[in-house]
Structure formats: C-alpha cells, structure tokens
C-alpha positions in Angstrom: -26.2 38.0 -30.5 -22.7 39.2 -29.7 -19.2 38.6 -30.8 -16.8 41.0 -29.2 -14.4 38.5 -27.7 -15.1 35.8 -30.3 -14.7 37.8 -33.5 -11.1 38.7 -33.2 -10.8 42.4 -34.1 -8.1 43.9 -36.3 -9.2 47.4 -35.4 -11.1 49.1 -32.7 -14.9 48.8 -32.9 -15.4 52.2 -31.3 -13.2 55.4 -31.4 -10.7 55.3 -28.5 -11.3 51.6 -27.7 -8.4 49.2 -28.0 -8.7 46.3 -30.4 -9.5 42.9 -28.8 -7.0 40.2 -28.3 -7.7 36.5 -28.0 -8.5 36.3 -24.3 -8.2 33.0 -22.3 -11.9 32.3 -22.4 -11.9 32.5 -26.2 -9.2 29.8 -26.2 -11.3 27.5 -24.1 -14.3 28.0 -26.4 -12.3 27.3 -29.5 -10.8 24.2 -28.0 -14.3 22.9 -26.9 -15.6 23.2 -30.4 -12.4 22.3 -32.3 -12.3 25.7 -33.9 -9.8 28.1 -35.5 -9.8 31.9 -36.0 -8.4 33.2 -39.3 -8.4 36.7 -40.8 -8.8 35.5 -44.4 -7.6 37.5 -47.4 -11.0 38.8 -48.3 -11.3 40.4 -44.9 -8.4 42.7 -45.2 -9.3 46.0 -43.5 -12.5 44.7 -41.9 -13.1 44.5 -38.2 -13.8 40.8 -37.6 -12.4 37.4 -38.5 -14.1 34.2 -39.4 -14.3 31.4 -36.8 -14.8 27.9 -38.1 -14.3 24.3 -37.0 -10.8 23.3 -38.2 -11.3 19.6 -38.5 -14.7 19.6 -40.3 -16.0 20.2 -43.8 -19.6 20.3 -44.8 -20.7 18.3 -47.9 -24.3 18.3 -49.2 -26.0 15.0 -48.3 -27.5 14.8 -51.8 -24.0 14.9 -53.4 -22.8 12.1 -51.2 -25.9 10.0 -52.2 -25.5 10.7 -55.9 -21.7 10.0 -56.0 -20.7 7.0 -53.9 -17.0 7.5 -54.7 -17.1 11.2 -53.7 -14.9 11.0 -50.6 -12.3 8.9 -52.5 -12.4 11.4 -55.4 -11.8 14.3 -53.0 -9.1 12.5 -51.1 -7.2 12.0 -54.4 -7.2 15.8 -54.8 -6.0 16.3 -51.2 -3.0 14.1 -51.6 0.1 15.9 -50.6 -1.7 18.5 -48.5 -1.4 16.7 -45.2 -5.2 16.3 -45.0 -7.6 13.5 -45.7 -11.4 13.2 -45.3 -12.4 10.3 -43.0 -14.5 7.5 -44.6 -18.2 8.0 -44.0 -18.8 4.5 -42.6 -16.5 5.4 -39.7 -18.6 8.5 -38.8 -21.7 8.7 -36.8 -24.9 8.6 -38.8 -27.9 10.7 -37.8 -30.4 8.1 -39.2 -33.0 8.0 -41.9 -34.9 10.9 -40.5 -32.0 13.3 -41.3 -33.7 16.1 -43.2 -33.3 16.7 -46.9 -31.2 19.7 -47.9 -28.9 19.5 -44.8 -25.2 19.2 -45.1 -23.3 16.2 -43.7 -20.3 16.9 -41.4 -17.2 15.1 -42.7 -14.3 14.8 -40.4 -10.9 16.0 -41.7 -7.8 14.0 -40.5 -4.1 14.5 -40.8 -2.3 12.1 -43.1 0.8 10.0 -42.1 3.0 12.4 -44.1 1.5 15.5 -42.5 1.6 17.1 -39.1 -0.4 14.8 -36.8 -1.4 17.7 -34.6 -2.5 20.1 -37.4 -5.5 20.1 -39.7 -7.1 23.2 -41.2 -10.4 23.0 -43.0 -9.7 26.3 -44.8 -6.5 25.0 -46.2 -8.1 21.8 -47.3 -11.1 23.6 -48.9 -8.8 26.0 -50.7 -6.8 23.1 -52.1 -10.0 21.5 -53.4 -11.2 24.7 -55.0 -7.8 25.5 -56.5 -7.6 22.1 -58.1 -11.2 22.1 -59.4 -10.9 25.6 -60.9 -7.5 25.1 -62.6 -7.5 21.5 -63.7 -9.5 19.5 -66.3 -11.9 17.7 -63.9 -15.4 16.5 -64.7 -18.1 19.1 -64.2 -19.9 17.1 -61.6 -16.9 17.1 -59.3 -16.4 20.8 -59.9 -20.0 21.5 -58.9 -19.6 19.4 -55.7 -16.5 21.3 -54.7 -18.4 24.5 -55.2 -20.9 23.4 -52.6 -18.5 22.2 -50.0 -18.3 24.7 -47.1 -16.5 25.4 -43.8 -18.6 24.8 -40.7 -18.7 28.3 -39.1 -19.3 29.0 -35.5 -22.1 31.5 -34.8 -22.2 33.3 -31.5 -24.9 34.5 -29.3 -22.8 35.8 -26.4 -19.3 36.0 -25.0 -17.8 34.7 -21.8 -15.8 37.6 -20.4 -16.0 41.4 -20.5 -13.5 43.0 -22.7 -12.5 45.5 -20.0 -13.3 46.0 -16.3 -16.8 47.1 -15.3 -18.4 46.3 -18.7 -19.7 43.1 -20.0 -21.0 41.4 -23.1 -24.5 39.9 -23.5 -23.6 36.7 -21.8 -21.6 37.9 -18.8 -23.2 38.9 -15.5 -22.3 42.4 -14.6 -23.8 45.9 -14.2 -26.9 47.2 -15.8 -24.9 49.8 -17.8 -24.4 49.4 -21.5 -21.9 52.0 -22.7 -19.8 49.7 -24.8 -20.6 47.2 -27.6 -22.4 44.2 -26.3 -22.3 45.4 -22.7 -25.1 45.2 -20.1 -24.8 41.6 -18.9 -27.7 39.8 -17.1 -28.5 40.6 -13.5 -31.1 38.9 -11.3 -34.5 40.5 -11.0 -37.3 39.7 -8.5 -40.7 39.9 -10.2 -42.8 39.9 -6.9 -45.5 37.7 -8.4 -46.0 39.7 -11.6 -48.2 37.8 -14.0 -47.6 37.7 -17.8 -50.2 39.2 -20.2 -53.4 37.2 -20.5 -53.5 34.6 -23.2 -56.7 34.0 -25.1 -58.1 30.5 -25.3 -57.5 28.7 -28.6 -61.3 28.9 -29.4 -60.9 32.7 -29.7 -58.0 32.6 -32.1 -59.0 33.2 -35.7 -59.0 29.8 -37.4 -58.2 28.0 -34.1 -54.5 28.1 -34.8 -51.9 30.2 -33.0 -49.0 31.6 -35.0 -45.9 29.4 -34.4 -42.5 31.0 -33.8 -39.5 28.7 -34.0 -36.8 29.8 -31.5 -33.4 28.2 -32.5 -31.3 29.0 -29.4 -30.1 27.4 -26.1 -33.4 25.7 -25.4 -36.2 26.8 -23.2 -36.1 25.9 -19.5 -38.7 25.4 -16.9 -40.7 28.5 -16.0 -44.4 28.9 -15.1 -44.9 31.6 -17.7 -43.8 29.3 -20.5 -44.6 25.7 -19.8 -47.7 23.8 -18.4 -46.4 20.3 -18.9 -48.2 19.7 -22.2 -45.7 20.9 -24.8 -44.6 17.8 -26.8 -45.1 17.9 -30.5 -46.2 14.2 -30.6 -49.2 14.7 -28.2 -52.7 14.2 -29.6 -54.8 17.4 -29.8 -58.3 17.0 -28.4 -60.4 19.6 -30.1 -59.6 23.3 -29.9 -59.0 23.2 -26.2 -56.6 20.3 -26.5 -53.8 19.2 -24.2 -51.1 20.5 -26.6 -51.7 24.3 -26.2 -48.7 25.0 -24.0 -46.9 28.2 -24.9 -43.7 26.2 -25.6 -43.7 23.2 -27.9 -40.8 20.8 -28.2 -39.8 18.6 -31.2 -38.0 15.6 -29.9 -37.4 14.1 -33.3 -35.5 17.1 -34.6 -33.7 17.6 -31.3 -32.4 14.1 -31.5 -30.4 15.0 -34.6 -28.5 17.8 -32.9 -25.7 17.2 -30.4 -25.4 19.8 -27.6 -22.7 19.9 -24.9 -24.0 20.9 -21.5 -22.1 23.8 -20.0 -24.4 24.9 -17.2 -22.2 27.8 -16.1 -21.7 29.0 -19.7 -22.0 32.6 -20.7 -25.3 32.0 -22.5 -27.1 29.9 -19.9 -30.8 30.9 -20.0 -30.5 32.8 -23.3 -33.3 30.9 -25.0 -35.6 31.0 -21.9 -35.1 34.8 -21.8 -36.1 35.1 -25.5 -39.2 32.9 -24.9 -40.2 35.2 -22.1 -40.0 38.2 -24.4 -42.3 36.5 -26.8 -44.7 35.5 -24.0 -44.9 39.2 -23.0 -45.1 40.7 -26.5 -47.4 38.1 -28.1 -49.0 35.8 -25.6 -51.4 34.4 -28.2 -48.5 32.8 -30.2 -46.8 29.5 -29.6 -43.0 28.8 -29.6 -41.3 25.8 -31.2 -38.2 25.1 -29.1 -35.2 23.7 -31.0 -31.9 23.8 -29.2 -29.0 24.6 -31.5 -26.9 26.8 -29.2 -24.5 25.6 -26.5 -24.5 27.3 -23.1 -21.3 28.9 -24.0 -23.1 30.9 -26.7 -21.9 28.8 -29.7 -23.9 27.5 -32.5 -22.2 25.0 -34.8 -23.4 25.9 -38.3 -24.3 22.3 -39.2 -26.7 22.0 -36.3 -28.4 25.2 -37.5 -28.7 23.8 -41.0 -30.3 20.6 -39.7 -32.8 22.6 -37.7 -33.7 24.9 -40.6 -34.0 22.0 -43.0 -36.3 20.2 -40.5 -38.5 23.2 -40.2 -38.6 23.5 -44.0 -39.6 19.8 -44.3 -42.2 20.2 -41.6 -43.8 23.2 -43.4 -43.7 21.6 -46.9 -45.5 18.4 -45.5 -48.2 20.6 -44.0 -48.7 22.5 -47.2 -48.7 19.4 -49.3 -51.5 17.8 -47.2 -53.5 21.1 -47.4 -53.1 21.3 -51.2 -54.2 17.6 -51.6 -57.3 18.3 -49.7 -56.5 15.8 -47.0 -56.3 16.1 -43.3 -53.6 18.7 -42.5 -52.4 19.6 -39.0 -52.1 23.3 -39.6 -50.8 23.8 -36.0 -47.5 22.4 -37.1 -46.8 25.2 -39.6 -44.0 27.5 -38.5 -44.8 31.1 -39.4 -41.7 32.9 -38.0 -38.2 31.8 -37.3 -36.3 33.8 -34.7 -32.5 33.7 -34.7 -30.2 35.4 -32.2 -26.7 34.4 -33.3 -24.4 35.2 -36.2 -21.0 35.1 -37.8 -18.8 37.2 -40.1 -18.1 35.1 -43.3 -14.7 34.7 -44.9 -16.2 36.2 -48.1 -19.4 38.3 -47.9 -20.2 37.8 -51.5 -20.0 34.0 -51.2 -22.5 34.1 -48.2 -25.3 34.2 -50.8 -24.3 30.9 -52.3 -24.1 29.0 -48.9 -26.5 26.3 -47.8 -27.6 28.6 -45.0 -28.8 31.2 -47.5 -30.5 28.5 -49.7 -32.5 27.2 -46.7 -33.5 30.7 -45.6 -34.6 31.4 -49.2 -36.6 28.2 -49.3 -38.3 29.0 -46.0 -39.2 32.4 -47.2 -40.6 30.9 -50.4 -43.1 28.9 -48.4 -44.3 31.9 -46.4 -42.0 31.9 -43.4 -40.7 35.2 -42.0 -37.1 35.0 -40.7 -35.9 37.4 -38.0 -32.2 37.7 -36.9 -30.3 39.8 -34.5 -27.9 42.3 -36.1 -25.0 41.7 -33.6 -23.5 43.6 -30.7 -20.1 44.7 -32.2 -21.0 48.4 -32.9 -19.9 48.0 -36.5 -21.5 48.5 -39.9 -19.9 45.3 -41.2 -22.8 42.9 -42.0 -23.2 40.0 -39.7 -24.9 36.8 -41.1 -27.6 35.5 -41.3 -28.9 38.9 -40.4 -27.3 40.5 -43.4 -29.0 38.2 -45.9 -31.7 39.8 -48.1 -34.5 37.4 -47.1 -33.9 38.1 -43.4 -35.4 40.9 -41.3 -32.3 42.1 -39.4 -32.9 43.7 -36.1 -30.8 46.3 -34.3 -31.2 47.3 -30.6 -32.6 50.5 -29.2 -31.9 51.7 -25.7 -34.7 52.6 -23.2 -34.9 56.1 -24.7 -35.5 54.8 -28.2 -32.1 55.6 -29.5 -29.6 53.2 -31.0 -27.9 51.2 -28.3 -24.1 51.8 -28.4 -23.4 48.1 -28.7 -25.7 47.5 -31.7 -24.5 46.9 -35.2 -25.9 49.3 -37.7 -26.0 50.3 -41.3 -28.4 50.2 -44.2 -28.5 46.3 -44.0 -30.2 46.6 -40.6 -33.9 46.7 -41.5 -35.7 46.9 -38.2 -35.1 48.3 -34.7 -36.5 47.3 -31.3 -35.7 47.7 -27.6 -32.8 45.6 -26.7 -31.1 47.3 -23.7 -32.1 46.7 -20.1 -34.8 44.2 -21.0 -36.5 42.2 -18.3 -37.6 38.6 -19.1 -37.6 35.0 -17.8 -34.8 32.8 -16.7 -34.9 29.0 -16.0 -36.8 28.7 -12.7 -35.5 26.3 -10.1 -36.9 27.2 -6.6 -34.6 26.0 -3.8 -37.7 25.3 -1.7 -39.5 23.4 -4.5 -42.4 25.9 -4.4 -43.9 28.1 -7.0 -42.5 31.4 -8.4 -44.3 33.6 -5.9 -43.2 31.4 -2.9 -39.6 31.6 -4.0 -39.8 35.5 -3.8 -41.4 35.7 -0.4 -38.9 36.3 2.5 -38.8 34.0 5.5 -39.2 35.3 9.0 -35.7 34.2 9.9 -32.6 36.3 9.2 -31.1 34.8 6.0 -27.3 34.2 5.9 -25.2 36.2 3.5 -24.6 34.3 0.2 -20.8 33.7 0.1 -20.8 32.4 -3.5 -19.6 34.5 -6.4 -21.9 36.7 -8.4 -22.9 35.3 -11.9 -23.5 31.6 -11.2 -26.6 30.1 -12.9 -28.5 29.3 -9.7 -28.4 33.0 -8.8 -31.4 33.4 -11.2 -33.7 31.1 -9.3 -36.1 34.0 -9.0 -37.0 33.2 -12.6 -36.2 36.6 -14.0 -33.3 38.8 -15.2 -32.4 42.0 -16.8 -30.2 41.6 -19.9 -29.1 43.6 -23.0 -28.3 42.7 -26.6 -29.7 42.6 -30.1 -30.5 39.0 -29.3 -33.5 40.4 -27.4 -34.5 42.9 -29.9 -35.0 40.2 -32.6 -37.8 38.3 -30.7 -39.7 41.6 -30.2 -39.9 42.0 -33.9 -40.9 38.3 -34.2 -43.7 38.9 -31.8 -44.8 42.0 -33.7 -45.0 39.9 -36.9 -47.1 37.2 -35.1 -49.5 39.9 -33.7 -49.8 41.4 -37.2 -50.8 37.9 -38.6 -53.5 37.5 -35.9 -54.8 41.0 -36.6 -55.1 40.4 -40.3 -56.7 37.0 -39.7 -59.3 38.6 -37.6 -60.6 40.8 -40.4 -59.7 38.7 -43.5 -61.2 35.2 -43.6 -59.0 34.3 -46.6 -56.0 34.7 -44.3 -57.5 32.9 -41.3 -54.7 31.1 -39.3 -56.0 27.6 -40.3 -55.4 28.3 -44.0 -51.9 27.1 -44.6 -51.9 26.7 -48.4 -48.9 28.3 -50.1 -50.9 31.3 -51.4 -52.3 31.9 -47.9 -49.0 31.7 -46.0 -47.1 33.9 -48.6 -49.8 36.6 -48.5 -50.1 36.5 -44.7 -46.3 36.9 -44.4 -46.3 39.7 -46.9 -49.1 41.6 -45.1 -47.5 41.1 -41.6 -44.1 42.2 -42.8 -45.5 45.3 -44.5 -47.5 46.2 -41.4 -44.5 45.9 -39.1 -42.1 47.7 -41.5 -44.7 50.5 -41.9 -45.0 50.8 -38.1 -41.2 51.0 -37.9 -41.2 53.8 -40.5 -43.9 55.7 -38.6 -42.1 55.6 -35.3 -38.7 56.5 -36.8 
C-alpha cells in the first residue's frame, strides 16, 4: 500500500525531501472517483490529508430499514446548507443479497439555492453533527447521525513518481528503493521456474486448506494460480474434488461491487502479484479472490465494507451450521484476511467507531486473523486499517533484513516482512497463445526492437515482475499465519482444519498469531 502522491503532504516525509504537491495524475484519480482532498482541523501538524468521495455519505443499512423517514429527516437538517440527500428509490439497489452490517451509499446533491457544481460530504456531515449535538432532537436521530460516515478512498499504489528516477509501488521504474514507496515493478523472466509443490487435499489435516481472503485488484490468469476450477458454487467431489484450485472466486459477492476497468492503471496486476507471494510462501493454502481495488490503486471504502460484511456473513453461516450439528461446508470458512491498502482518517480517535473497525472486530471475534500493510509513506503516522488494534500491521524489510526506507513505522506496526525487490506473478497473457515456458523461449529469428514505451501492462506477459511495497510484506505474514495453522492442526486433533466451531477457530487463530509473533521476536 502506498500513498505518496495521493495523501497530500503538509510537510516532507523524509529529511531534505520536498513536500508533495497535487500532481496532474492525482487530479485525474480524484475526478474518476468523485473525490476531494481536505486537511481537516484534527490533522493540523500531521503529514497526510484525508481523501474522501465528495458527493457520497455512508448510512447504515439497518438505520435506513428501521426509520423509513430517515432521508427526509436528514434533509430537513441540511436545509440552507446547499446540500440534499437523494431519495433512495432513485438510487441503484444492490439487491436482497446485500450483506448485513454494510453501509448504504447515499448520493449527495446540490440544492437549487446552492452552487450547482459544488457538493462536499464533509461540510454536509459536519452540519448534521453540529445540529444533532447542539439541538433538542430525538435520541434515535442523534444515534443515526453518529453512525453516518464519509466514504474514504484507500490507496494501494500511486500513478506517478514524485521525482525523477524513483517511483512508487504502482509505477514501472528501476529496481532501486531509496525513497518512500519507490521500487516500481519491472518485468522478470522466470525461465520455467516452478512454484513450490502443493500437497494434495487428502494430506491436509482435516481435509481443509486454510482460506486467505485477498481483497485487492482481483487475480488474473496465471498457471501458478488457476487451474480452471475455482468458482465457489462448484460441487466438491470428495477430498480430491474439482474445486481445489489455488484461487477461489465468489461471484455473488463480486456482483455487489462496482469496479471501473483501467487496464493501464498504476496498480494493474497488484492482486495477482499478492496471490503469487501466497502461492510461494504457503502453497497448501487457498485464496478467496474479491476485487475491491480499481486498477488505478483506489479502493472505495463502501466496497471494502461490503466485501468484509460478506466474509463475516459467510463465516457466521458456516459456524452456525457446525454448531447445529448439521452439514457444514468448512471449506468456505475464511481464516485470514489480507489487505494491502489504507488511508489516513480525518480523526484518528474516531477511526475506532467506524463501520470498518466494527466489521474487523466482528471478524476477529469469530476467529479470523486480519493482516494489513502499514503504508509506504516513511512516516510514523498510523495508516488505517493497519493501525487498528485488531489488525496485524505489517511493515516492509529490504533484502538485507533492515527497514525499507519507504515503509511506515512506529510502535503501531506489529510485524515486519520482506517487501522490497520481491519477485512474484503478474497476469499472464502469452502473445503466442502458448504456455508460460513457451512464452519465455526465444525464436530462431532476430526479433524486432520493441518501440512501445516502458511500463505498459502487456510488458508483463512473461508472467512475473519485481516490485516493492508494504503491500507485498502483508501477504507474507498472511502466509506465515496459514502455515502456523496447518502446523498446529497436524499435531493437535482438536484444532484440525475441518473443525470450524467458534471455540476452534478462535483458538487456532490465537495459536497461529502467537507462533508468528514469537518468530518475529526471535528474528528481531
């Protein structure tokens, strides 16, 4: 995760380095997502500003259901501010399968007496809060206002290097990484290198692989990752069933999330790269692929909330079936969530009352371990969700085992893993239509010089790249946790992987976390 060009800086991130300005690519990203940048009062003296969608407020779905007049009540408060919440019946519904505990996006419009070209969700939210705190309103409305939130943008990469000859996580450039977030991806030829061997499902304790949910740009085609049998609705046929692909897709959840395609975006291949790290570090795991990040490196917070709420609902359903003694598909239980994006909140204290924090706490309470990248801004300012107590925040080490210069740091960073000059997978699209090895073998004829500019997506058709960032340290820790679960399941029948009752998942998570944290302390 990175944010150098996105989190607009009010002071230099490193000694002697100039503060960032809003570069043209930042303006394009903000426009694409309808976003604004604001250094809010509570951020005085801090390095980074909050980025949020200026024409959207998030309102809890349950509050809307309980109070049919809610939008009208809120609009009465907003009178005279130039803002008005759009009626819900004019907004797109995501259907009956919309997960419980997710927020609803509510569009904010300008009123006839306001500036037709100007809406600001922060100003509208502040007006709602000021009115609710200072006027005699019913307690129910005051509670609802307390739960209304901005929709932040989380970032996984940036589009343009802040200065010549360096780059951020998402920008193709050199292998060097002397500045925060630098060390962009470069193509690598693997010469037919095979991934670590994967044990058959029959040799996994309990016949279930640990499932790691990767909420990122999605996972593309690559022979290391997909065998054509990765859909969640396929029928499993015994322990050697057709649904044992390394990557698993959930079409129902994905249908609730809207993603814009930007194939040449800064973060193209980010999720595939992360999946390749997991494939190398814990081949006996599986990956649940949920795309929440756009190719420009942006995650709209509401999409992340929907994905996390869906994972929570999925796990609770599995545990309810297990507790009832009925047939439970333990393979659906998500053991680890890996997040490689983040944001700087307008109020760090208020971050612990957000719906994001609530969902992460609820996931933790059912035995899920949450891992998140600490950020690439070379600052000790906590980045969220990594800075939340229930999350294992991960900073990046360089190849020598020292803190990478771009990595965020501080006592809130709980784990460290290699995150500089990492080699992993990229979406594989052979120009010849052949396999990975065929694509790497030179022809007998003299090939022409490629006249196209460096950095385009199809430059990575070899299926591999070298990249740097805390985004890639986080999945290494997620893989360590999955390996620790398998190791414990092999020696402790009570924690066999097929046992997904609440007491089993909580204990398995506790043991795995303790094992990984102890290993980190030993190697420090």
